[in-house]
N, CA, C and O of each residue as an XYZ file, in Angstrom:
596
protein
N      17.793     15.688     -8.868
C      16.618     15.264     -8.138
C      15.898     14.206     -8.965
O      15.613     14.421    -10.143
N      15.602     13.055     -8.344
C      14.872     12.027     -9.070
C      13.422     12.460     -9.223
O      12.879     13.177     -8.383
N      12.808     12.013    -10.306
C      11.454     12.418    -10.615
C      10.594     11.202    -10.921
O      11.095     10.165    -11.356
N       9.298     11.341    -10.688
C       8.345     10.292    -11.013
C       8.121     10.287    -12.517
O       7.870     11.331    -13.120
N       8.214      9.109    -13.117
C       7.933      8.978    -14.541
C       6.785      7.998    -14.785
O       6.364      7.805    -15.926
N       6.282      7.385    -13.719
C       5.194      6.413    -13.829
C       4.359      6.515    -12.552
O       4.907      6.425    -11.453
N       3.054      6.702    -12.677
C       2.183      6.839    -11.504
C       2.223      5.623    -10.591
O       1.949      5.750     -9.398
N       2.553      4.454    -11.112
C       2.551      3.241    -10.309
C       3.922      2.885     -9.734
O       4.057      1.877     -9.040
N       4.936      3.700    -10.014
C       6.295      3.381     -9.574
C       6.388      3.254     -8.056
O       6.994      2.303     -7.563
N       5.813      4.175     -7.314
C       5.883      4.116     -5.852
C       5.114      2.907     -5.332
O       5.566      2.247     -4.396
N       3.962      2.609     -5.924
C       3.180      1.445     -5.498
C       3.974      0.157     -5.727
O       3.980     -0.729     -4.872
N       4.641      0.052     -6.871
C       5.483     -1.120     -7.141
C       6.619     -1.215     -6.128
O       6.949     -2.304     -5.658
N       7.211     -0.081     -5.795
C       8.304     -0.043     -4.833
C       7.829     -0.455     -3.429
O       8.548     -1.143     -2.705
N       6.641     -0.039     -3.060
C       6.062     -0.432     -1.772
C       5.854     -1.948     -1.745
O       6.181     -2.602     -0.754
N       5.316     -2.503     -2.824
C       5.095     -3.952     -2.905
C       6.415     -4.714     -2.770
O       6.487     -5.711     -2.051
N       7.449     -4.249     -3.457
C       8.767     -4.894     -3.363
C       9.305     -4.816     -1.933
O       9.886     -5.778     -1.430
N       9.112     -3.675     -1.287
C       9.584     -3.473      0.083
C       8.895     -4.430      1.057
O       9.525     -4.921      1.993
N       7.613     -4.694      0.841
C       6.834     -5.527      1.752
C       6.960     -7.025      1.459
O       6.561     -7.848      2.283
N       7.498     -7.381      0.318
C       7.520     -8.778     -0.128
C       8.206     -9.719      0.861
O       7.798    -10.875      0.972
N       9.221     -9.270      1.573
C       9.968    -10.142      2.484
C       9.542    -10.005      3.943
O      10.196    -10.554      4.830
N       8.467     -9.288      4.198
C       7.987     -9.112      5.567
C       7.465    -10.463      6.091
O       6.558    -11.032      5.485
N       8.010    -10.988      7.195
C       7.590    -12.318      7.684
C       6.080    -12.434      7.902
O       5.490    -13.482      7.640
N       5.458    -11.356      8.381
C       4.016    -11.388      8.645
C       3.196    -11.511      7.365
O       2.013    -11.847      7.416
N       3.815    -11.242      6.222
C       3.101    -11.331      4.945
C       3.457    -12.587      4.151
O       3.107    -12.697      2.976
N       4.151    -13.534      4.788
C       4.458    -14.794      4.107
C       3.140    -15.447      3.695
O       2.246    -15.626      4.523
N       3.024    -15.797      2.439
C       1.812    -16.412      1.921
C       0.735    -15.427      1.499
O      -0.298    -15.831      0.965
N       0.963    -14.145      1.729
C      -0.004    -13.115      1.332
C       0.327    -12.660     -0.082
O       1.485    -12.379     -0.392
N      -0.679    -12.587     -0.934
C      -0.495    -12.117     -2.306
C      -0.471    -10.597     -2.304
O      -1.386     -9.962     -1.780
N       0.580    -10.004     -2.892
C       0.689     -8.553     -2.996
C       0.252     -8.135     -4.388
O       0.759     -8.651     -5.384
N      -0.680     -7.208     -4.457
C      -1.224     -6.732     -5.728
C      -1.123     -5.219     -5.812
O      -1.448     -4.516     -4.855
N      -0.673     -4.716     -6.955
C      -0.720     -3.285     -7.232
C      -1.887     -3.077     -8.191
O      -1.985     -3.756     -9.213
N      -2.760     -2.149     -7.865
C      -3.962     -1.913     -8.675
C      -3.580     -1.387    -10.049
O      -3.125     -0.252    -10.196
N      -3.772     -2.225    -11.039
C      -3.543     -1.846    -12.432
C      -4.835     -1.979    -13.235
O      -4.804     -2.236    -14.438
N      -5.960     -1.803    -12.561
C      -7.273     -1.858    -13.204
C      -7.550     -3.238    -13.794
O      -8.255     -3.357    -14.796
N      -7.000     -4.273    -13.178
C      -7.262     -5.641    -13.607
C      -8.530     -6.137    -12.921
O      -9.225     -5.372    -12.254
N      -8.824     -7.422    -13.090
C      -9.940     -8.043    -12.397
C      -9.499     -8.333    -10.967
O      -9.189     -9.474    -10.623
N      -9.474     -7.312    -10.153
C      -8.965     -7.433     -8.791
C      -9.846     -8.310     -7.918
O      -9.344     -9.026     -7.052
N     -11.139     -8.263     -8.133
C     -12.042     -9.067     -7.317
C     -11.704    -10.550     -7.448
O     -11.674    -11.267     -6.449
N     -11.452    -11.010     -8.660
C     -11.098    -12.407     -8.896
C      -9.734    -12.726     -8.277
O      -9.584    -13.760     -7.625
N      -8.749    -11.865     -8.469
C      -7.413    -12.098     -7.918
C      -7.433    -12.123     -6.394
O      -6.765    -12.953     -5.779
N      -8.187    -11.228     -5.789
C      -8.301    -11.191     -4.328
C      -8.982    -12.461     -3.822
O      -8.523    -13.066     -2.853
N     -10.069    -12.866     -4.468
C     -10.787    -14.078     -4.061
C      -9.888    -15.302     -4.122
O      -9.915    -16.138     -3.219
N      -9.089    -15.415     -5.186
C      -8.179    -16.558     -5.321
C      -7.110    -16.537     -4.225
O      -6.782    -17.579     -3.657
N      -6.575    -15.369     -3.932
C      -5.526    -15.255     -2.916
C      -6.061    -15.598     -1.529
O      -5.396    -16.294     -0.761
N      -7.247    -15.118     -1.208
C      -7.825    -15.333      0.112
C      -8.282    -16.787      0.281
O      -8.327    -17.290      1.403
N      -8.618    -17.458     -0.807
C      -9.097    -18.837     -0.743
C      -8.012    -19.824     -0.323
O      -8.329    -20.927      0.122
N      -6.747    -19.454     -0.452
C      -5.650    -20.339     -0.050
C      -5.658    -20.523      1.464
O      -6.245    -19.720      2.190
N      -5.004    -21.586      1.938
C      -4.889    -21.801      3.378
C      -4.180    -20.611      4.008
O      -3.107    -20.219      3.549
N      -4.753    -20.042      5.035
C      -4.234    -18.833      5.682
C      -4.051    -17.704      4.686
O      -3.225    -16.816      4.900
N      -4.801    -17.726      3.614
C      -4.616    -16.765      2.534
C      -5.113    -15.371      2.849
O      -6.023    -15.164      3.652
N      -4.481    -14.433      2.185
C      -4.861    -13.025      2.289
C      -4.261    -12.313      1.083
O      -3.375    -12.839      0.408
N      -4.752    -11.128      0.829
C      -4.213    -10.307     -0.247
C      -4.017     -8.899      0.294
O      -4.835     -8.385      1.056
N      -2.907     -8.288     -0.122
C      -2.647     -6.894      0.205
C      -2.683     -6.121     -1.098
O      -1.855     -6.335     -1.984
N      -3.650     -5.217     -1.208
C      -3.836     -4.412     -2.410
C      -3.257     -3.024     -2.180
O      -3.602     -2.349     -1.211
N      -2.374     -2.605     -3.081
C      -1.737     -1.284     -2.993
C      -2.281     -0.430     -4.122
O      -2.128     -0.769     -5.296
N      -2.918      0.681     -3.765
C      -3.579      1.521     -4.761
C      -3.181      2.987     -4.625
O      -3.343      3.572     -3.554
N      -2.661      3.589     -5.700
C      -2.550      5.044     -5.704
C      -3.955      5.586     -5.978
O      -4.553      5.252     -7.001
N      -4.488      6.419     -5.079
C      -5.886      6.824     -5.220
C      -6.095      8.270     -5.640
O      -7.088      8.579     -6.298
N      -5.176      9.166     -5.272
C      -5.350     10.564     -5.686
C      -4.083     11.351     -5.393
O      -3.192     10.893     -4.678
N      -4.029     12.540     -5.961
C      -2.898     13.427     -5.723
C      -3.327     14.876     -5.840
O      -4.216     15.216     -6.620
N      -2.686     15.720     -5.057
C      -2.965     17.151     -5.069
C      -1.640     17.889     -5.192
O      -0.697     17.576     -4.465
N      -1.544     18.873     -6.103
C      -0.289     19.618     -6.205
C       0.011     20.350     -4.901
O      -0.883     20.928     -4.282
N       1.269     20.320     -4.494
C       1.644     21.011     -3.261
C       1.744     22.515     -3.471
O       1.524     23.285     -2.536
N       2.071     22.940     -4.684
C       2.165     24.363     -5.023
C       1.786     24.509     -6.500
O       2.660     24.490     -7.367
N       0.473     24.655     -6.795
C       0.023     24.681     -8.189
C       0.708     25.732     -9.059
O       0.821     25.537    -10.270
N       1.161     26.827     -8.484
C       1.811     27.876     -9.268
C       3.327     27.792     -9.272
O       3.996     28.622     -9.888
N       3.873     26.790     -8.586
C       5.322     26.689     -8.450
C       6.008     26.176     -9.709
O       5.360     25.659    -10.620
N       7.323     26.327     -9.745
C       8.106     25.871    -10.886
C       8.279     24.359    -10.889
O       8.486     23.757    -11.943
N       8.195     23.745     -9.713
C       8.338     22.296     -9.610
C       6.956     21.662     -9.560
O       6.110     22.066     -8.762
N       6.728     20.669    -10.414
C       5.475     19.930    -10.404
C       5.608     18.822     -9.358
O       6.250     17.795     -9.581
N       4.981     19.069     -8.218
C       5.126     18.189     -7.062
C       3.740     17.901     -6.504
O       2.919     18.810     -6.380
N       3.474     16.644     -6.167
C       2.157     16.251     -5.681
C       2.240     15.579     -4.329
O       3.203     14.876     -4.023
N       1.220     15.806     -3.527
C       1.003     15.020     -2.327
C       0.051     13.905     -2.751
O      -1.153     14.118     -2.890
N       0.609     12.721     -2.952
C      -0.181     11.592     -3.428
C      -0.669     10.752     -2.267
O       0.021     10.589     -1.261
N      -1.870     10.223     -2.425
C      -2.470      9.385     -1.405
C      -2.570      7.951     -1.913
O      -2.918      7.691     -3.065
N      -2.251      7.037     -1.009
C      -2.266      5.608     -1.304
C      -3.146      4.897     -0.293
O      -3.253      5.314      0.860
N      -3.770      3.823     -0.736
C      -4.489      2.928      0.158
C      -3.843      1.556      0.064
O      -3.645      1.026     -1.030
N      -3.519      0.991      1.207
C      -3.015     -0.373      1.290
C      -4.065     -1.155      2.060
O      -4.241     -0.940      3.259
N      -4.759     -2.054      1.390
C      -5.836     -2.780      2.057
C      -5.525     -4.263      2.128
O      -5.163     -4.892      1.133
N      -5.673     -4.805      3.325
C      -5.428     -6.215      3.590
C      -6.772     -6.933      3.605
O      -7.638     -6.639      4.429
N      -6.932     -7.877      2.686
C      -8.166     -8.639      2.533
C      -7.944    -10.049      3.068
O      -6.975    -10.707      2.691
N      -8.825    -10.517      3.938
C      -8.742    -11.881      4.440
C     -10.142    -12.351      4.817
O     -11.099    -11.576      4.809
N     -10.239    -13.632      5.147
C     -11.514    -14.146      5.622
C     -11.653    -13.813      7.102
O     -10.662    -13.829      7.832
N     -12.851    -13.517      7.550
C     -13.042    -13.193      8.968
C     -13.098    -14.464      9.813
O     -14.154    -14.836     10.325
N     -11.939    -15.130      9.954
C     -11.851    -16.377     10.696
C     -11.178    -16.148     12.039
O     -10.458    -15.170     12.239
N     -11.430    -17.071     12.947
C     -10.712    -17.037     14.208
C      -9.256    -17.406     13.959
O      -8.942    -18.099     12.991
N      -8.396    -16.955     14.807
C      -6.958    -17.197     14.660
C      -6.634    -18.694     14.711
O      -7.146    -19.436     15.549
N      -5.776    -19.103     13.793
C      -5.241    -20.454     13.837
C      -3.889    -20.367     14.535
O      -3.212    -19.342     14.460
N      -3.501    -21.434     15.208
C      -2.299    -21.404     16.043
C      -1.034    -20.978     15.317
O      -0.184    -20.310     15.907
N      -0.890    -21.351     14.047
C       0.361    -21.076     13.349
C       0.266    -19.890     12.381
O       1.164    -19.693     11.562
N      -0.787    -19.119     12.463
C      -0.981    -18.042     11.490
C      -0.976    -16.678     12.168
O      -1.335    -16.541     13.337
N      -0.561    -15.677     11.402
C      -0.707    -14.301     11.865
C      -2.154    -13.887     11.629
O      -2.750    -14.259     10.619
N      -2.707    -13.138     12.537
C      -4.044    -12.604     12.330
C      -3.948    -11.385     11.413
O      -2.875    -10.807     11.236
N      -5.078    -11.009     10.838
C      -5.111     -9.814      9.987
C      -4.713     -8.581     10.797
O      -4.037     -7.691     10.281
N      -5.124     -8.525     12.052
C      -4.790     -7.355     12.876
C      -3.293     -7.287     13.169
O      -2.748     -6.192     13.308
N      -2.618     -8.429     13.265
C      -1.160     -8.429     13.437
C      -0.468     -8.051     12.130
O       0.512     -7.307     12.125
N      -0.989     -8.568     11.032
C      -0.388     -8.274      9.728
C      -0.475     -6.785      9.402
O       0.483     -6.202      8.895
N      -1.613     -6.174      9.691
C      -1.790     -4.775      9.307
C      -0.879     -3.866     10.124
O      -0.392     -2.859      9.610
N      -0.645     -4.205     11.384
C       0.291     -3.415     12.197
C       1.708     -3.549     11.632
O       2.443     -2.564     11.574
N       2.093     -4.752     11.217
C       3.416     -4.963     10.624
C       3.569     -4.169      9.325
O       4.637     -3.622      9.052
N       2.503     -4.106      8.527
C       2.546     -3.330      7.283
C       2.717     -1.843      7.602
O       3.534     -1.162      6.982
N       1.949     -1.345      8.565
C       2.071      0.072      8.933
C       3.490      0.400      9.384
O       4.064      1.405      8.965
N       4.046     -0.443     10.233
C       5.404     -0.203     10.732
C       6.422     -0.246      9.594
O       7.383      0.524      9.592
N       6.217     -1.136      8.629
C       7.176     -1.286      7.534
C       7.123     -0.137      6.530
O       8.148      0.212      5.944
N       5.959      0.451      6.323
C       5.869      1.512      5.313
C       6.005      2.916      5.881
O       6.294      3.853      5.135
N       5.803      3.085      7.193
C       5.964      4.415      7.779
C       7.389      4.908      7.536
O       8.352      4.264      7.951
N       7.518      6.031      6.875
C       8.789      6.679      6.525
C       9.593      5.911      5.478
O      10.774      6.193      5.277
N       8.963      4.939      4.807
C       9.631      4.255      3.705
C       9.807      5.238      2.555
O       8.914      6.031      2.259
N      10.957      5.178      1.917
C      11.272      6.092      0.820
C      11.385      5.281     -0.470
O      12.411      4.641     -0.704
N      10.338      5.298     -1.317
C      10.395      4.546     -2.566
C      11.436      5.108     -3.526
O      11.667      6.316     -3.577
N      12.049      4.228     -4.271
C      12.965      4.655     -5.321
C      14.232      5.291     -4.799
O      14.683      5.013     -3.687
N      14.793      6.146     -5.621
C      16.088      6.763     -5.319
C      15.972      8.192     -4.820
O      16.969      8.914     -4.801
N      14.798      8.614     -4.420
C      14.597      9.993     -3.985
C      15.415     10.281     -2.724
O      15.209      9.619     -1.706
N      16.332     11.244     -2.762
C      17.224     11.492     -1.621
C      16.661     12.429     -0.554
O      17.363     12.724      0.413
N      15.443     12.900     -0.689
C      14.941     13.919      0.219
C      14.129     13.309      1.361
O      13.147     12.611      1.106
N      14.522     13.559      2.623
C      13.822     12.943      3.755
C      12.369     13.382      3.888
O      11.584     12.677      4.522
N      11.983     14.512      3.318
C      10.583     14.926      3.403
C       9.717     14.147      2.418
O       8.493     14.274      2.432
N      10.333     13.361      1.584
C       9.591     12.597      0.585
C       9.504     11.137      1.004
O       9.832     10.231      0.238
N       9.065     10.935      2.213
C       8.886      9.581      2.731
C       7.404      9.328      2.949
O       6.628     10.254      3.187
N       7.030      8.077      2.863
C       5.644      7.696      3.061
C       5.244      7.957      4.513
O       6.001      7.663      5.438
N       4.058      8.509      4.699
C       3.538      8.772      6.035
C       2.149      8.160      6.155
O       1.269      8.424      5.336
N       1.963      7.343      7.181
C       0.652      6.760      7.444
C      -0.251      7.874      7.977
O       0.133      8.605      8.890
N      -1.450      8.000      7.404
C      -2.384      9.029      7.862
C      -3.604      8.445      8.565
O      -4.417      9.189      9.113
N      -3.737      7.119      8.554
C      -4.858      6.496      9.258
C      -5.096      5.070      8.812
O      -4.461      4.569      7.884
N      -6.028      4.430      9.497
C      -6.464      3.090      9.113
C      -7.933      2.958      9.466
O      -8.458      3.713     10.286
N      -8.591      1.994      8.841
C      -9.988      1.724      9.144
C     -10.343      0.318      8.688
O      -9.625     -0.294      7.897
N     -11.459     -0.182      9.197
C     -11.998     -1.449      8.733
C     -13.072     -1.120      7.709
O     -13.999     -0.359      7.988
N     -12.942     -1.699      6.523
C     -13.907     -1.466      5.445
C     -15.056     -2.464      5.576
O     -14.809     -3.658      5.746
N     -16.290     -2.009      5.500
C     -17.411     -2.948      5.588
C     -17.483     -3.834      4.341
O     -17.404     -3.344      3.215
N     -17.631     -5.127      4.556
C     -17.759     -6.073      3.455
C     -18.418     -7.332      4.011
O     -18.094     -7.760      5.119
N     -19.329     -7.923      3.262
C     -20.042     -9.109      3.725
C     -19.193    -10.370      3.642
O     -19.424    -11.318      4.392
N     -18.224    -10.395      2.750
C     -17.458    -11.605      2.498
C     -16.065    -11.607      3.131
O     -15.573    -12.656      3.546
N     -15.424    -10.427      3.205
C     -14.039    -10.347      3.644
C     -13.879     -9.438      4.861
O     -14.701     -8.558      5.118
N     -12.801     -9.677      5.600
C     -12.338     -8.728      6.609
C     -11.307     -7.859      5.893
O     -10.311     -8.370      5.381
N     -11.540     -6.554      5.858
C     -10.655     -5.652      5.116
C     -10.169     -4.542      6.044
O     -10.949     -3.720      6.524
N      -8.858     -4.541      6.283
C      -8.214     -3.442      6.986
C      -7.582     -2.548      5.923
O      -6.843     -3.034      5.066
N      -7.862     -1.259      5.969
C      -7.320     -0.331      4.978
C      -6.478      0.741      5.657
O      -6.916      1.406      6.595
N      -5.260      0.887      5.157
C      -4.337      1.917      5.628
C      -4.345      3.034      4.593
O      -4.334      2.769      3.391
N      -4.365      4.277      5.051
C      -4.178      5.398      4.130
C      -2.817      6.008      4.418
O      -2.393      6.109      5.570
N      -2.146      6.408      3.360
C      -0.801      6.981      3.481
C      -0.636      8.072      2.442
O      -1.351      8.105      1.441
N       0.305      8.958      2.683
C       0.590     10.009      1.708
C       2.089     10.063      1.435
O       2.912      9.675      2.264
N       2.407     10.550      0.262
C       3.790     10.639     -0.170
C       3.918     11.836     -1.097
O       3.159     11.964     -2.058
N       4.878     12.716     -0.814
C       5.137     13.838     -1.717
C       6.087     13.357     -2.790
O       7.173     12.856     -2.499
N       5.665     13.515     -4.043
C       6.444     13.034     -5.165
C       6.660     14.159     -6.168
O       5.743     14.928     -6.457
N       7.874     14.252     -6.695
C       8.233     15.277     -7.671
C       8.101     14.690     -9.065
O       8.695     13.657     -9.371
N       7.321     15.350     -9.908
C       7.110     14.892    -11.280
C       7.992     15.636    -12.274
O       8.395     15.080    -13.295
N       8.282     16.869    -11.975
C       9.150     17.652    -12.865
C       9.709     18.800    -12.057
O       8.958     19.560    -11.446
N      11.028     18.931    -12.049
C      11.619     20.066    -11.338
C      12.076     21.128    -12.324
O      12.395     20.861    -13.482
N      12.090     22.336    -11.805
C      12.449     23.488    -12.635
C      13.894     23.435    -13.063
O      14.362     24.329    -13.768
């Protein structure tokens, strides 16, 4: 059974999976590594038709705290940041991009994990309030094994 050895491994795998999505052409993909994200997002969005997709592991809860296998239900947020502009003829809108992201990550299996129950599941989406950006945020969960008995 493959095991998680890095908390950011699944987030990196999600970013790699989304990199070739046509709707995300020109979109900067970022995995939250506690960098100056505000500056990176601003630079990405400032480009023509620019946007940024931020992938963040946000929390995890053990599925069976007393069990022999250390396994967590981890939660991720994938947020698409863009300017709140009207659609340009040759560009995807943020609302089209976010649907494409949801479709691409639903049931995506990061890494080499062979278990079908360990696939990413979308649990919701929302628009985040912000004065400067239009932000669509997807929440997803993934069961990940950290150590098996």
